C-alpha positions as CSV (number, residue, x, y, z in Angstrom):
1,M,0.6,0.1,0.1
2,K,1.6,3.1,-0.8
3,P,-0.5,6.0,-0.1
4,S,0.1,9.8,-0.9
5,L,1.3,11.2,2.3
6,A,0.1,14.2,3.9
7,E,1.4,16.6,6.5
8,P,0.6,15.9,9.5
9,I,-2.7,17.3,11.1
10,D,-2.6,19.4,13.9
11,D,-6.9,20.2,14.7
12,P,-8.8,17.6,12.9
13,S,-11.9,17.6,12.4
14,T,-13.1,14.3,15.0
15,M,-13.1,14.4,18.8
16,L,-10.3,12.1,19.2
17,G,-8.2,13.3,17.3
18,N,-5.5,12.0,15.4
19,W,-5.2,8.6,14.4
20,Y,-1.7,6.3,13.7
21,A,-1.4,3.2,12.0
22,T,1.1,-0.2,11.8
23,A,0.7,-3.3,10.2
24,L,1.1,-6.5,12.0
25,F,2.7,-9.3,10.1
26,W,0.4,-12.5,11.7
27,K,-1.5,-14.7,10.1
28,P,-4.2,-13.8,9.1
29,Q,-2.3,-9.2,8.7
30,V,-3.5,-7.2,11.3
31,A,-4.0,-2.9,10.9
32,L,-3.2,-1.9,14.0
33,F,-4.8,2.0,14.7
34,V,-3.7,3.9,17.9
35,N,-5.7,7.2,18.9
36,E,-2.8,10.1,20.0
37,A,-5.2,11.9,22.7
38,T,-6.7,8.4,24.5
39,L,-4.5,6.1,22.8
40,V,-6.9,3.4,22.2
41,P,-6.1,0.2,20.5
42,V,-8.1,-0.6,17.9
43,L,-7.0,-3.7,15.7
44,L,-8.4,-4.4,12.4
45,P,-8.1,-7.2,9.8
46,L,-5.5,-5.1,7.7
47,A,-6.9,-7.0,4.1
48,P,-7.6,-5.7,1.2
49,A,-5.0,-2.5,2.7
50,K,-6.6,-0.2,-0.3
51,S,-9.2,-0.3,1.9
52,L,-8.1,-0.3,5.4
53,A,-9.3,3.6,5.8
54,D,-12.5,2.9,4.7
55,R,-13.1,-0.1,6.9
56,F,-12.0,2.2,10.0
57,P,-14.9,3.6,11.2
58,A,-17.1,0.5,11.5
59,H,-14.2,-1.0,13.4
60,L,-13.6,2.2,15.8
61,E,-17.5,2.4,16.4
62,T,-17.4,-1.9,17.1
63,V,-14.6,-0.8,20.1
64,L,-16.3,2.4,20.8
65,N,-19.4,0.4,22.0
66,A,-17.9,-2.1,23.7
67,L,-16.3,0.1,25.7
68,G,-19.4,1.6,27.0
69,T,-18.8,5.3,25.4
70,D,-22.1,7.3,25.2
71,P,-24.0,6.3,21.6
72,R,-24.2,10.2,21.2
73,F,-19.9,10.5,20.9
74,V,-19.8,8.0,19.5
75,A,-22.1,9.1,16.5
76,A,-21.2,11.6,16.1
77,E,-17.0,10.8,15.8
78,I,-18.1,8.0,13.0
79,A,-19.9,11.0,11.4
80,A,-16.5,13.0,11.2
81,T,-14.4,10.0,10.7
82,T,-14.8,9.4,7.1
83,N,-12.6,11.6,4.8
84,A,-9.2,9.5,6.5
85,Q,-5.5,11.2,5.0
86,W,-3.0,9.7,5.8
87,A,0.3,11.1,7.1
88,K,4.0,10.6,8.4
89,T,3.8,9.8,12.1
90,A,4.3,12.8,14.6
91,N,4.5,12.1,17.6
92,R,7.1,9.1,19.0
93,S,5.2,8.4,22.2
94,V,2.3,7.0,20.0
95,V,5.0,5.1,18.3
96,G,5.6,3.8,21.0
97,M,2.9,2.9,23.0
98,M,1.7,1.4,19.1
99,N,5.1,-1.7,19.5
100,E,4.2,-2.2,23.0
101,F,0.3,-3.1,21.8
102,S,2.1,-5.0,19.9
103,F,4.1,-7.4,22.1
104,L,1.2,-7.5,24.0
105,A,-1.3,-8.1,21.6
106,E,1.1,-10.8,20.0
107,V,1.8,-12.1,24.0
108,D,-2.8,-12.6,24.2
109,R,-2.6,-14.4,20.9
110,A,-0.1,-16.9,21.7
111,H,-1.7,-17.4,25.2
112,E,-4.8,-18.0,22.3
113,R,-7.1,-16.0,24.8
114,S,-9.0,-15.1,21.6
115,E,-8.5,-13.9,17.7
116,D,-11.5,-11.8,18.7
117,L,-9.8,-8.5,17.3
118,V,-12.5,-6.7,19.1
119,S,-11.8,-8.1,22.4
120,M,-8.9,-7.7,22.0
121,S,-8.9,-4.0,21.1
122,V,-10.7,-4.2,24.5
123,R,-8.5,-5.9,26.7
124,L,-5.2,-4.0,25.9
125,A,-7.6,-0.2,25.7
126,G,-7.3,-2.0,29.9
127,T,-4.0,-1.5,30.2
128,P,-1.8,0.9,32.0
129,C,0.8,3.4,29.8
130,S,3.0,5.8,31.0
131,P,2.3,8.2,28.7
132,L,-0.9,8.2,30.5
133,Y,0.3,8.4,34.4
134,K,-0.7,11.8,35.2
135,R,-4.1,12.1,33.8
136,H,-5.9,8.4,34.0
137,S,-3.1,5.5,33.7
138,F,-5.7,3.7,31.2
139,P,-6.4,3.9,27.8
140,D,-9.7,3.2,28.6
141,R,-10.3,5.4,31.4
142,E,-9.0,8.2,29.5
143,L,-12.0,8.3,26.8
144,A,-14.3,7.5,29.0
145,A,-12.8,11.2,30.9
146,L,-12.0,12.4,27.5
147,V,-15.9,11.7,26.2
148,A,-17.4,13.2,29.9
149,S,-16.3,16.0,28.8
150,R,-16.9,16.4,25.2
151,L,-20.6,16.3,25.4
152,P,-23.1,18.0,27.7
153,D,-24.9,16.6,30.4
């Protein structure tokens, strides 16, 4: 897959902001997306790679729902996640977390807990992450706090 690369977006249209992605060369291959703001991971099948950006919103919606995210937030986020652009990585901390999530997901698979990518995404979202220690420590908790701050009562 050789998409054209844009400059990193400083002010994305979504409430969650930018996402970073990498390929996990499993059989079958998997794409790992990690949100810059919350470090929430989303795993989805890589193939067909050309439609990855088009398929991402549906997988994101499934993971957000599995994490118990407010349906109003999910609907707004999915509606705004329509025109993806590929850009070079701009946040090395997120890249480090992607490496950690890749390792943890591989360990999860090795212990045959489940091949279900949604369940694996939810388990990874419950992993303490050092970039979040001064806030909510876990991606799922960081997501809940972000949603609470963005939705009206």
